[in-house]
C-alpha positions in Angstrom: -26.8 -24.2 2.7 -28.8 -23.8 -0.5 -26.3 -22.1 -2.7 -23.4 -23.7 -4.6 -20.6 -21.7 -3.0 -18.0 -23.1 -5.4 -20.0 -22.0 -8.4 -20.6 -18.5 -7.0 -16.8 -18.2 -6.3 -15.8 -19.3 -9.8 -18.3 -17.0 -11.5 -17.6 -13.9 -9.4 -13.8 -14.4 -9.5 -13.8 -15.1 -13.2 -15.9 -12.0 -14.0 -13.8 -9.7 -11.8 -10.4 -11.0 -13.1 -11.5 -10.6 -16.8 -12.8 -7.1 -16.0 -9.5 -6.1 -14.3 -7.4 -7.5 -17.1 -9.4 -5.4 -19.6 -9.0 -2.3 -17.5 -5.2 -2.8 -17.1 -4.8 -3.2 -20.9 -6.9 -0.1 -21.4 -5.1 2.4 -19.1 -2.1 4.4 -20.1 0.9 3.5 -18.0 2.3 5.2 -16.0 -0.8 6.9 -14.6 0.9 9.4 -12.3 4.3 10.6 -11.0 3.9 8.0 -8.2 3.9 4.9 -10.3 6.2 6.6 -12.9 8.9 6.6 -10.2 8.7 2.8 -9.9 8.4 2.2 -13.7 11.4 4.3 -14.4 13.4 2.2 -11.9 12.2 -1.0 -13.5 13.1 0.3 -16.9 16.6 1.3 -15.7 17.3 -2.0 -14.0 16.0 -4.1 -17.0 17.7 -2.0 -19.7 20.8 -0.5 -18.1 21.4 -2.5 -14.9 21.2 0.5 -12.6 18.7 2.0 -10.1 19.4 5.5 -11.5 16.5 7.1 -13.4 16.5 9.6 -16.3 13.0 11.1 -16.0 13.7 14.5 -17.7 15.2 15.5 -21.0 18.1 17.2 -19.1 18.9 14.2 -17.0 18.7 11.8 -20.0 21.0 14.0 -22.1 23.4 14.4 -19.2 23.9 10.6 -18.9 23.3 9.7 -22.6 20.2 7.6 -21.9 16.7 7.7 -23.4 14.2 10.0 -21.6 11.9 8.2 -19.2 8.6 9.2 -17.6 8.8 12.4 -15.5 8.2 12.0 -11.7 8.3 14.2 -8.6 8.9 11.2 -6.4 12.7 11.2 -6.7 15.7 11.9 -4.7 19.3 13.0 -5.4 22.4 10.9 -4.5 25.7 12.7 -4.6 28.9 11.0 -5.9 32.5 12.1 -6.2 33.8 11.5 -9.8 37.1 12.9 -11.1 37.3 15.3 -8.2 33.8 16.7 -8.8 30.5 16.2 -7.0 27.8 14.9 -9.3 24.2 14.2 -8.6 22.3 11.2 -9.8 18.5 10.8 -9.5 16.7 7.9 -8.0 13.2 7.0 -7.3 12.3 7.7 -3.6 10.3 4.5 -3.5 11.7 1.4 -1.7 13.5 -0.5 -4.4 12.6 -4.1 -3.6 9.3 -4.2 -5.5 10.8 -2.6 -8.6 13.7 -5.0 -8.4 11.3 -8.0 -8.5 9.3 -6.4 -11.3 12.5 -5.7 -13.3 13.2 -9.4 -13.2 9.9 -10.0 -15.1 10.6 -7.2 -17.6 14.2 -8.4 -18.1 12.9 -11.8 -19.0 10.5 -10.4 -21.6 13.1 -8.0 -22.9 15.2 -11.0 -24.1 12.5 -11.5 -26.7 11.5 -8.0 -27.6 12.8 -4.6 -28.7 14.5 -2.0 -26.4 12.2 -0.2 -24.0 11.1 3.3 -25.3 8.8 5.9 -23.9 5.1 5.7 -24.9 3.4 8.8 -26.1 -0.2 9.3 -25.2 -2.5 9.4 -28.3 0.2 7.8 -30.5 -0.1 4.0 -30.0 2.4 3.2 -32.7 5.2 5.0 -30.9 6.9 3.6 -27.8 7.3 0.0 -26.5 7.1 0.3 -22.7 3.5 -0.8 -22.7 4.6 -4.2 -24.2 6.5 -4.8 -21.0 4.7 -2.8 -18.3 1.2 -4.2 -18.9 2.0 -7.9 -18.7 4.2 -7.2 -15.7 1.3 -5.4 -14.0 -1.1 -8.3 -14.7 1.4 -10.7 -13.1 2.2 -8.5 -10.1 -1.3 -7.4 -9.3 -3.7 -10.1 -10.4 -1.9 -13.3 -9.3 -1.6 -12.3 -5.6 -5.2 -11.1 -5.8 -6.4 -14.4 -7.1 -4.3 -16.3 -4.5 -5.9 -14.2 -1.8 -9.4 -14.8 -3.1 -8.8 -18.6 -3.2 -7.6 -18.7 0.4 -10.4 -16.4 1.5 -13.0 -18.6 -0.1 -11.7 -21.5 2.0 -11.8 -19.3 5.1 -15.5 -18.4 4.4 -16.4 -22.0 3.9 -15.2 -22.6 7.4 -16.2 -19.4 9.2 -19.3 -18.0 7.3 -22.3 -19.9 8.8 -24.8 -18.4 6.3 -24.8 -18.2 2.6 -25.7 -14.5 2.9 -22.5 -13.8 4.8 -20.5 -15.9 2.3 -21.8 -14.0 -0.7 -21.5 -10.5 0.8 -18.0 -11.2 2.2 -16.7 -12.6 -1.1 -18.2 -9.6 -3.0 -16.5 -7.2 -0.7 -13.2 -9.0 -1.1 -13.5 -9.0 -4.9 -15.2 -5.6 -5.5 -15.8 -3.7 -2.3 -12.3 -3.0 -1.1 -10.2 0.0 -2.4 -7.3 -2.5 -2.7 -9.2 -3.8 -5.8 -9.5 -0.2 -7.1 -5.8 0.2 -7.1 -5.1 -3.0 -9.1 -5.0 -1.0 -12.3 -1.8 0.8 -11.3 1.6 -0.3 -10.0 1.7 0.4 -6.3 2.8 -1.0 -3.0 -0.5 -0.7 -1.2 -2.3 -3.6 -3.0 0.7 -5.8 -2.5 0.6 -5.1 1.2 -3.1 -5.6 1.4 -3.3 -8.9 -0.3 -0.1 -10.4 1.2 -1.3 -9.3 4.7 -4.5 -11.2 4.0 -2.6 -14.2 2.7 -0.5 -14.2 5.8 -3.5 -14.2 8.1 -5.4 -16.8 6.1 -2.3 -19.1 6.2 -1.9 -18.6 10.0 -5.5 -18.8 11.0 -5.5 -22.7 11.2 -2.2 -22.5 13.2 -3.7 -20.0 15.6 -7.2 -21.4 16.0 -7.2 -25.1 14.9 -3.9 -26.4 16.1 -2.3 -27.0 12.7 1.5 -27.1 12.5 2.3 -27.6 8.7 5.8 -26.3 7.9 4.9 -25.2 4.4 2.1 -23.1 5.8 4.4 -21.4 8.3 7.1 -20.9 5.7 4.8 -19.2 3.2 3.3 -17.1 6.0 6.7 -15.9 7.0 7.5 -15.0 3.4 4.2 -13.1 3.0 4.5 -11.3 6.3 8.0 -10.1 5.3 6.7 -9.0 1.9 3.8 -7.1 3.5 6.2 -5.2 5.7 8.6 -4.5 2.8 5.8 -2.9 0.8 4.1 -0.9 3.7 6.7 0.0 6.2 4.4 0.6 9.2 3.2 -3.0 8.6 6.5 -4.0 10.2 4.5 -3.9 13.4 2.1 -6.4 11.8 4.9 -8.8 10.8 6.4 -8.7 14.3 3.1 -9.1 16.0 2.0 -12.2 13.9 5.4 -13.7 14.5 5.2 -13.3 18.2 1.7 -14.6 18.3 2.7 -17.7 16.2 5.6 -18.2 18.7 3.0 -18.6 21.4 1.0 -21.1 19.4 3.8 -23.1 17.8 7.2 -22.0 19.2 9.6 -24.5 17.6 7.7 -24.6 14.2 7.7 -20.8 14.1 11.4 -20.6 14.7 12.2 -23.3 12.1 9.7 -22.4 9.3 8.3 -18.9 9.8 11.3 -16.9 10.8 13.9 -17.7 8.1 11.8 -16.6 5.1 10.7 -13.5 7.0 14.4 -12.6 7.7 15.2 -13.3 4.0 12.7 -10.7 2.8 13.9 -8.2 5.4 17.5 -8.7 4.3 16.5 -8.2 0.6 14.7 -5.0 1.5 17.8 -3.5 3.2 20.2 -4.9 0.6 18.3 -3.3 -2.4 17.9 -0.1 -0.4 21.7 0.0 0.0 22.2 -0.8 -3.6 19.9 2.1 -4.7 20.6 4.8 -2.1 24.0 3.8 -0.7 22.4 3.5 2.7 20.3 1.0 4.6 18.0 3.8 5.7 15.0 4.3 3.3 14.9 7.6 1.3 11.7 8.6 3.1 13.8 9.0 6.3 16.6 11.0 4.7 15.2 14.4 4.0 18.5 15.7 2.8 18.1 13.6 -0.3 15.2 15.7 -1.4 17.4 18.9 -1.4 18.4 19.3 -5.0 17.8 21.9 -7.7 14.2 21.8 -9.0 12.9 19.5 -6.2 9.1 19.6 -6.2 9.0 18.9 -2.5 11.2 22.0 -1.7 9.3 24.2 -4.1 6.8 26.9 -3.1 4.7 26.0 -6.2 3.4 22.7 -4.9 -0.3 21.6 -5.4 -2.6 22.8 -2.7 -3.0 19.4 -1.1 0.8 18.7 -1.0 1.3 22.2 0.5 -0.5 21.0 3.6 2.8 19.5 4.6 4.7 22.8 4.3 5.0 25.2 7.2 3.8 28.8 6.9 6.3 31.7 6.8 6.0 32.0 10.6 6.9 28.4 11.1 3.4 27.2 12.0 1.4 24.5 10.3 -2.1 24.4 8.9 -3.0 22.0 11.7 -1.6 24.1 14.5 1.1 23.3 17.0 2.4 19.9 17.8 2.7 18.2 21.2 5.6 16.2 22.7 8.2 17.9 20.4 11.2 17.3 22.6 10.4 13.7 23.2 9.9 12.9 19.5 13.1 14.9 18.6 15.1 12.5 20.9 13.5 9.5 19.4 14.4 10.8 15.9 18.0 11.3 16.9 18.2 7.7 18.3 16.7 6.2 15.1 18.7 8.3 12.7 22.0 9.3 14.2 23.6 10.4 10.9 23.7 14.2 10.4 21.6 15.9 7.8 23.1 17.8 5.0 24.0 21.5 5.5 21.0 23.6 4.5 18.5 20.7 4.5 15.0 21.7 5.3 14.3 20.6 8.9 11.0 18.7 9.3 9.2 19.6 12.5 9.2 17.3 15.6 6.2 16.5 17.8 2.9 14.7 17.4 0.0 16.1 15.4 -3.4 16.0 17.2 -5.6 17.6 14.5 -9.2 16.5 14.8 -9.8 17.7 11.2 -7.1 15.4 9.9 -8.5 12.4 11.8 -12.0 13.2 10.5 -10.9 13.2 6.9 -8.9 10.0 7.5 -12.0 8.2 8.7 -15.2 9.9 7.5 -14.0 12.6 5.2 -12.7 13.0 1.7 -10.0 10.3 2.2 -12.0 8.4 4.8 -11.7 4.7 5.4 -15.3 4.5 6.5 -16.8 7.1 4.1 -15.2 5.6 1.0 -15.9 2.0 2.0 -18.5 2.1 4.7 -18.9 -1.7 4.7 -15.8 -1.7 7.0 -17.9 -0.3 9.8 -19.5 -3.7 10.1 -16.0 -5.3 10.0 -14.9 -3.0 12.8 -17.9 -4.0 14.9 -17.0 -7.6 14.2 -13.4 -7.0 15.4 -14.6 -5.4 18.6 -17.1 -8.2 19.2 -14.4 -10.8 18.8 -12.8 -9.3 22.0 -15.5 -11.0 23.9 -15.0 -14.4 22.3 -15.2 -17.4 24.6 -12.1 -19.0 23.0 -9.1 -17.4 24.6 -6.9 -17.6 21.6 -9.6 -16.0 19.4 -9.9 -13.2 21.9 -6.2 -12.7 22.1 -5.7 -12.6 18.3 -8.5 -10.1 18.0 -6.9 -7.9 20.6 -3.6 -8.1 18.8 -5.0 -7.2 15.4 -7.1 -4.3 17.0 -3.8 -2.9 18.5 -2.2 -3.1 15.0 -5.2 -1.2 13.5 -5.0 1.5 16.2 -1.2 1.8 15.9 -1.5 2.3 12.2 -4.2 4.9 12.5 -2.2 6.7 15.2 0.9 6.7 13.1 -0.6 8.4 10.1 -2.7 10.7 12.2 -0.1 11.9 14.7 3.4 10.8 13.6 3.7 10.9 9.8 5.1 14.3 8.7 3.4 14.1 5.2 0.1 15.8 6.0 -1.5 15.5 2.6 -3.7 12.4 3.2 -1.5 10.5 0.6 -1.9 13.3 -2.0 -3.9 13.0 -5.2 -5.4 9.6 -4.5 -8.6 7.8 -3.8 -9.0 7.0 -0.1 -6.3 7.0 2.6 -4.1 4.7 0.5 -1.6 4.2 3.4 -4.4 2.3 5.3 -5.5 0.0 2.4 -3.6 -2.9 3.8 -5.8 -3.0 6.8 -8.5 -4.5 4.6 -6.9 -7.8 5.3 -7.9 -7.5 9.0 -11.4 -6.1 8.2 -12.2 -9.1 6.0 -11.3 -11.6 8.7 -14.0 -10.2 11.0 -16.7 -9.3 8.6 -18.4 -12.8 8.3 -19.2 -13.2 12.0 -21.1 -9.9 12.3 -23.0 -10.6 9.0 -24.1 -14.0 10.3 -25.6 -12.3 13.3 -27.8 -10.0 11.2 -28.4 -12.2 8.2 -32.1 -12.7 9.1 -32.9 -9.1 10.1 -34.3 -7.1 7.0 -33.3 -3.6 8.2 -29.7 -4.7 8.8 -29.5 -6.5 5.5 -30.8 -3.3 3.8 -28.1 -1.3 5.5 -25.4 -3.7 4.6 -26.6 -3.5 1.0 -26.4 0.3 1.0 -22.8 0.3 2.5 -21.7 -2.4 0.0 -23.1 -0.3 -2.9 -21.3 2.8 -1.8 -18.1 0.7 -1.4 -18.4 -0.8 -4.8 -19.1 2.7 -6.3 -15.9 4.0 -4.7 -13.9 1.1 -6.2 -15.4 1.7 -9.7 -14.6 5.4 -9.4 -11.0 4.5 -8.6 -10.4 2.1 -11.5 -9.9 4.8 -14.2 -7.0 6.4 -12.3 -6.5 5.9 -8.5 -4.1 8.9 -8.5 -6.9 11.5 -8.8 -9.4 13.1 -6.4 -12.1 10.6 -5.1 -15.8 11.2 -5.7 -16.2 12.5 -2.1 -13.3 14.9 -2.5 -14.6 16.2 -5.8 -18.1 16.9 -4.2 -16.5 18.8 -1.3 -14.5 20.9 -3.8 -17.6 21.6 -5.9 -19.4 22.7 -2.7 -16.5 25.0 -1.7 -16.0 23.0 1.6 -12.3 22.3 0.9 -9.7 24.2 -1.1 -7.1 21.6 -1.8 
């Protein structure tokens, strides 16, 4: 090895962190109704000790609270007070992440003025930026740095060539859309980086025979946090636990399982505190039935309207399959009756090739926005033929996780808007943790072939371009989506 890998890591990481810190300080927070829903909850918890939000002037005046940032990502919870039914508004987002963030804001609030709403273009008015921006730096950049430090150690062990080391580190720092979302408060970067930390902590357990208790304990905590932030990643948490059981049964029970269970308990506890139910708001459609609900309005944006049935009951994507089977599953999972008059979501599995195309190679495509992942996917498939049985088995397990996640958002998820106004298929960002584990091996194989090096360079350039385009505001159309609109190829 001719390059000083430590020097490359320090230089690249330092530049990226300073650049991200500047970007975070430069953006106006919140950036969209999505992150506004979380910031409002954080504000309410830190200032008023409640999960209730006051995002409109009407709601603020009704409860005698300052007006917060307006959001469409909210639900109504009904209460009986003095013989009358009253509605209180809550963010529809899982409350565990805002609860953690509120602890940071509450600490800072002891030394600062009350939180008030910022006004765009009037920097002397409002104080929320004094609390939100330092909180965002802590929540987004510290896990990112931890992940990069661990990934550097992984590359030192598994990247045989300096070429592979440099490219993989660059992808981790600048070529993943998870980095693009670091300028906004969201659950996707949390899941991506903590899924990566989980795998990097467990890799020596799985493949080198390590049995350190601290490593397993941290891995269990991070696996739970991953699942708490990206609910389909619960399959990931269960899978890595079961695989770790096979490699270190007693250690996994003693060290890995307790912190995992702790995070799961915290997720459901905060959910109950916020919604009065252990079931996430996403799975309670009746909570979206209130006066002025954006999601029940006929005046939604074109992309969000993709989730709404036509007047004849059909959908843009055509009929579903296996409707009766999925209806029975839904009844088993959620036995509580829905409110009278609630809009019934359809049952069945979507099988739209158009939706799958845009998920993978279209305007929200994983492989069109960040084509460097094509090489990682090849590396994952190649690992299925590894001589080491445990390496083969772990690759198979992670491939199954990837396929389950893709299948869920293609066929099962009833929100058919690709994640809405956002760059890339944001629900799949957390899979970058798996892609990065299998990128070094394939790059080592092609490191000395000029054509493949050139192709890697092109895909890396496109990936970095997508990240740079995302930084200003991830909650807008991506560059591919904008081009398709300009060409008249899509109308949403």
